[in-house]
C-alpha positions as CSV (number, residue, x, y, z in Angstrom):
1,M,82.2,111.5,105.4
2,M,84.1,108.2,107.5
3,K,84.5,104.9,105.8
4,K,84.8,101.9,107.4
5,E,88.0,100.4,104.7
6,Q,90.1,103.8,106.1
7,L,88.9,102.8,109.8
8,G,90.0,99.3,109.6
9,K,93.4,100.0,107.8
10,N,94.0,103.0,110.1
11,L,93.4,100.7,112.8
12,K,95.4,97.7,111.4
13,Y,98.5,100.2,111.0
14,M,98.5,101.8,114.2
15,R,98.0,98.4,116.2
16,E,100.8,96.5,114.2
17,C,102.7,99.7,115.0
18,H,102.7,99.2,118.8
19,N,102.9,95.4,118.1
20,M,99.7,94.7,120.0
21,S,97.8,91.4,118.4
22,Q,94.1,91.9,118.0
23,S,93.5,90.1,121.1
24,Q,95.4,92.4,123.0
25,L,93.5,95.2,121.9
26,A,90.3,93.6,122.7
27,G,91.3,93.1,126.0
28,K,92.1,97.1,126.3
29,L,88.5,97.6,125.1
30,W,86.9,94.9,126.7
31,L,85.5,93.5,123.3
32,D,85.8,90.1,121.7
33,R,88.7,89.9,119.2
34,S,86.3,89.3,116.4
35,S,85.4,93.0,116.6
36,I,88.6,94.1,116.6
37,S,89.2,92.1,113.3
38,G,85.6,93.4,111.9
39,Y,86.8,96.8,112.8
40,E,89.9,95.9,110.8
41,I,88.2,94.3,107.8
42,G,85.4,96.9,107.6
43,K,82.5,94.7,108.1
44,R,81.7,96.3,111.1
45,M,81.5,100.1,112.5
46,P,82.9,100.8,116.5
47,D,80.7,103.6,118.5
48,I,82.2,106.7,119.6
49,L,83.4,105.4,122.9
50,I,85.3,102.8,121.3
51,L,86.3,105.1,118.4
52,W,87.8,107.3,121.5
53,E,88.9,104.5,123.4
54,M,91.3,103.1,120.2
55,A,92.5,106.3,120.1
56,E,93.5,106.7,123.7
57,I,95.2,103.9,123.3
58,M,97.4,104.9,119.9
59,N,97.8,107.7,121.5
60,V,96.6,109.8,118.2
61,S,93.6,112.0,117.6
62,L,90.2,110.9,116.5
63,D,90.9,112.4,113.5
64,E,93.8,110.5,112.8
65,L,92.2,107.4,113.5
66,V,89.8,108.1,111.2
67,G,91.8,109.6,108.6
68,R,90.4,113.0,108.6
69,K,93.9,114.4,109.4
70,K,97.2,112.3,108.5
71,M,98.6,110.8,111.1
72,S,101.8,112.1,112.8
73,K,105.4,110.6,112.4
74,A,105.1,109.4,115.8
75,V,102.9,107.2,115.8
76,G,104.1,103.6,117.0
77,L,107.3,105.4,118.5
């Protein structure tokens, strides 16, 4: 089962590796910055369509994004 905290840590790490602010990521997803903040601190959980879009933006698999699989070393490169 996915934990909100693990997703939040992974999301923040990947976003920072891609030199994106919360606002920039939110804009790509048509969300408010506060939604991204909520995901990163484990207060909120995105729906599957948002998770899929996040994985596409970060160029990782859904399993990597949610912490079911180790992130590839290429994340952020």
